C-alpha positions in Angstrom: 60.6 134.6 97.2 59.8 137.8 99.0 59.3 138.3 102.7 57.1 141.3 103.9 58.2 142.8 107.2 55.9 145.1 109.2 57.4 148.1 111.0 55.7 148.6 114.4 56.4 152.4 114.6 55.2 153.3 111.2 52.9 152.1 108.5 55.7 151.6 106.0 56.3 148.1 104.6 59.8 146.8 104.1 60.3 144.2 101.5 63.3 142.0 102.0 64.2 139.9 99.0 65.8 136.6 99.8 68.8 135.9 97.5 68.4 133.1 95.1 70.4 130.0 95.8 73.0 129.2 93.2 72.4 126.0 91.3 74.8 124.2 89.0 72.8 125.3 86.0 72.9 129.0 87.1 76.6 128.8 87.7 77.2 127.4 84.2 75.0 130.0 82.7 76.6 132.9 84.5 80.3 131.9 84.1 80.1 130.0 80.8 83.1 131.8 79.4 85.3 130.6 82.3 84.0 127.0 81.9 84.8 127.1 78.1 88.4 128.2 79.0 89.0 125.2 81.3 87.0 122.8 79.1 90.1 121.4 77.3 91.8 120.7 80.6 88.7 119.0 81.9 88.6 116.8 78.8 92.3 115.9 79.1 91.9 115.0 82.8 88.8 112.9 82.1 90.5 111.0 79.2 93.9 110.4 80.8 92.9 110.2 84.5 89.4 109.0 85.0 88.6 106.7 82.0 91.6 104.5 82.7 90.3 104.0 86.2 88.1 101.4 84.6 91.1 99.1 84.6 91.2 99.1 88.4 89.2 95.9 88.3 92.4 94.1 87.1 93.5 94.2 90.8 90.6 92.0 91.7 90.8 89.6 88.7 93.1 86.9 87.4 94.0 88.8 84.3 93.5 86.9 81.0 94.9 88.3 77.8 92.1 86.7 75.7 89.3 88.0 77.9 90.3 91.7 77.9 89.8 94.1 80.8 86.4 92.7 81.8 87.4 89.1 81.7 89.3 86.8 84.0 88.3 85.0 87.1 87.3 87.2 90.1 89.8 86.6 92.9 88.9 89.5 95.2 91.7 90.6 97.6 94.0 87.8 96.7 96.8 90.0 95.3 96.5 92.6 98.1 97.0 89.9 100.7 99.8 88.4 98.6 101.6 91.8 98.6 101.2 92.4 102.3 102.4 88.9 103.1 105.3 89.2 100.7 108.8 89.1 102.2 109.6 92.4 100.2 106.7 94.3 101.7 108.6 95.7 104.7 111.6 96.6 102.7 109.6 98.3 100.0 107.6 100.3 102.5 110.7 101.3 104.5 112.6 102.4 101.4 109.7 104.4 100.0 108.9 106.1 103.3 112.5 106.9 104.0 113.1 108.5 100.6 109.7 110.4 100.6 109.9 111.7 104.2 113.5 112.8 103.8 112.6 114.6 100.6 109.8 116.4 102.3 111.8 117.3 105.4 114.7 118.6 103.4 113.1 119.7 100.2 109.9 121.3 101.4 111.4 124.1 103.5 114.1 124.8 100.9 112.0 126.8 98.4 110.4 128.7 101.2 113.8 129.8 102.5 115.0 130.7 99.0 111.8 132.7 98.3 112.3 134.7 101.5 116.0 135.3 100.7 115.2 136.4 97.1 112.5 138.7 98.4 115.0 140.5 100.6 117.2 141.5 97.7 116.7 145.1 96.8 119.0 145.3 93.7 116.7 144.2 90.9 119.4 143.2 88.5 121.0 140.9 91.1 117.6 139.6 92.0 116.8 138.6 88.4 120.2 137.0 87.9 119.8 134.9 91.0 116.2 133.9 90.0 117.3 132.8 86.5 120.2 130.9 87.9 118.2 128.8 90.4 115.4 128.2 87.8 117.6 126.7 85.2 118.3 123.2 86.8 114.5 122.5 86.6 114.7 122.3 82.9 117.4 119.7 82.8 116.1 116.3 81.8 116.2 113.6 84.5 118.2 111.4 82.1 120.7 114.1 81.6 120.8 114.9 85.4 121.5 111.2 86.3 124.1 111.1 83.6 125.8 114.1 85.1 125.7 112.5 88.5 127.3 109.3 87.1 130.1 111.4 85.6 130.7 113.6 88.7 130.1 111.2 91.6 132.0 108.1 90.4 135.5 107.5 91.8 137.0 108.6 88.5 134.8 111.8 88.3 135.3 115.2 89.8 133.6 114.3 93.1 135.7 111.1 93.4 138.9 112.9 92.7 138.1 115.6 95.4 137.3 112.9 98.0 140.5 111.1 97.1 142.5 114.3 97.5 141.1 115.0 101.0 141.8 111.4 102.1 138.4 109.8 101.9 139.4 107.2 99.4 137.6 105.9 96.3 133.9 106.2 97.2 131.2 105.6 94.6 128.4 107.7 96.1 125.8 106.2 93.6 126.7 102.6 94.6 126.5 103.0 98.3 123.5 102.1 100.4 124.5 104.8 103.0 124.8 107.6 100.4 122.0 106.9 98.0 119.3 108.8 99.9 121.4 111.9 100.5 122.5 112.0 96.9 118.9 111.6 95.7 117.4 114.2 98.0 120.1 116.8 97.6 120.1 116.5 93.8 116.3 116.8 93.8 116.5 119.9 95.9 119.1 121.4 93.7 117.1 120.7 90.6 113.7 122.0 91.8 114.2 124.4 94.6 114.3 127.5 92.3 111.2 126.4 90.4 109.2 125.5 93.5 110.0 128.9 95.0 108.0 130.7 92.3 104.7 130.2 94.0 106.0 131.5 97.3 107.4 134.6 95.5 104.0 135.1 94.0 102.4 135.0 97.4 105.0 137.4 98.8 104.3 139.9 95.9 100.8 140.2 97.2 101.8 141.5 100.6 100.6 145.0 101.2 103.6 147.4 101.0 102.1 149.4 103.9 102.9 146.5 106.2 106.6 146.8 105.3 106.5 150.6 105.8 104.8 150.2 109.2 107.3 147.6 110.3 110.2 149.9 109.3 108.6 152.8 111.1 108.4 150.6 114.2 112.1 149.8 113.9 111.7 146.2 112.9 114.8 144.4 111.6 114.8 142.2 108.5 114.4 139.1 110.5 111.5 140.6 112.3 109.9 141.6 109.0 110.3 138.1 107.7 108.9 136.5 110.9 106.0 138.9 111.5 105.0 140.0 107.9 106.2 137.6 105.2 105.8 134.2 106.9 102.2 134.9 108.0 101.4 136.1 104.4 102.6 132.8 102.8 101.3 130.5 105.6 98.1 129.5 103.6 100.2 128.7 100.6 102.6 126.6 102.8 99.8 124.6 104.3 98.0 123.9 101.0 101.3 122.7 99.4 102.1 120.6 102.4 98.7 118.9 102.2 99.3 118.1 98.5 102.8 116.8 99.2 101.5 114.5 101.9 99.1 113.1 99.3 102.1 111.8 97.3 104.3 110.7 100.1 104.2 107.0 99.0 104.7 108.0 95.3 108.4 108.7 94.9 109.9 109.8 91.6 110.0 106.6 89.5 112.2 107.8 86.6 115.0 109.2 88.7 115.2 106.3 91.2 115.0 103.8 88.4 117.8 105.4 86.5 120.0 105.7 89.7 119.4 102.0 90.6 122.2 99.5 90.4 123.0 96.1 91.9 124.9 97.7 94.8 122.3 100.3 96.0 119.3 98.1 95.3 118.6 97.2 99.0 117.7 100.9 99.6 116.7 102.1 96.1 114.0 99.5 95.4 110.7 101.3 96.1 107.0 100.5 95.4 106.9 102.2 92.0 110.0 100.5 90.6 108.8 97.2 92.0 105.4 97.7 90.2 107.2 98.3 87.0 109.3 95.2 87.3 106.4 93.0 88.3 103.9 94.4 85.8 105.9 95.2 82.7 108.9 93.0 83.0 107.3 89.9 84.6 103.8 90.4 83.0 102.0 90.0 86.3 99.4 92.7 85.5 96.9 91.8 88.2 99.5 91.7 91.0 101.0 95.0 89.8 97.5 96.7 89.6 96.8 95.6 93.1 100.1 97.1 94.4 99.4 100.3 92.5 95.9 100.6 93.9 97.3 99.8 97.4 99.8 102.7 96.9 97.0 105.1 95.7 94.7 104.3 98.7 97.4 105.0 101.2 98.2 108.3 99.5 94.5 109.3 99.4 94.1 108.4 103.1 97.1 110.5 104.0 95.8 113.4 102.0 92.4 113.3 103.7 94.0 113.0 107.1 96.4 115.9 106.5 93.6 118.0 105.2 91.5 117.3 108.2 94.4 118.0 110.6 95.2 121.3 108.8 91.5 122.3 108.9 91.2 121.7 112.6 94.5 123.4 113.6 94.8 126.3 111.1 91.4 126.5 109.4 93.2 126.2 106.1 92.3 123.2 103.9 91.6 122.0 100.3 88.0 121.4 101.1 
């Protein structure tokens, strides 16, 4: 569509062409190579994440093996109410929130600090050695990691012998209600801090070198450079990752917690995800387990939307 504009001081005509609005079809036509590249990922997400959502209806039915996913009596919110009124509801929510919030409070700043420290190292060889060293624990299997913890932290292990030597007595850190969360969180930070710092290092690598030169000319110290140049540069990345982490605050790591569980630490280690496994797989209460899982997902989604809205209002940075 063209708009003809008349000039008052001359007889010339100026034609202003209004840009065409992009449509979905035009976007596919223009960037079809990019869409073809991500097509396998889209197919995988659709098959493994969206098609199984058809089974959500189990949370609202009395599941019957003979009737399949679409069969069974419709019971509505029966199992949601049963879970909320359960005597385990408070304990499960408390344990899940305590572990998740502690993990975020301790584990979220750790890779940021590590990335800032690594970025300050000027000797490239030392920098590469440190990066490789802190990356390696990420590739250790969770089963192997928990096995290492059982060997080291038991009273007969290295950690137990050290505590006995300094007069703390025989303490089993994996069997204590008081020490379970610190052990879980610190071991999680140790395993993933190096790997999680990669994205912050990538953001720091995009900082304009002229900003560093200007700061040095002005006499800025290293701390001032970190505070005034590097932290503002990675702030968008920090906000986006914080929003994503808030969207999984009720979803703790099932595998690690399940492997670390024992009869002594169960009062603090029983979380929603391990309870869903025991109810659904072990006890064959599929509808009840589906309702608890959906309840968990809805809370995570609500927190994600709320955090995204808050970040958008305060920092103008958001996922959408």
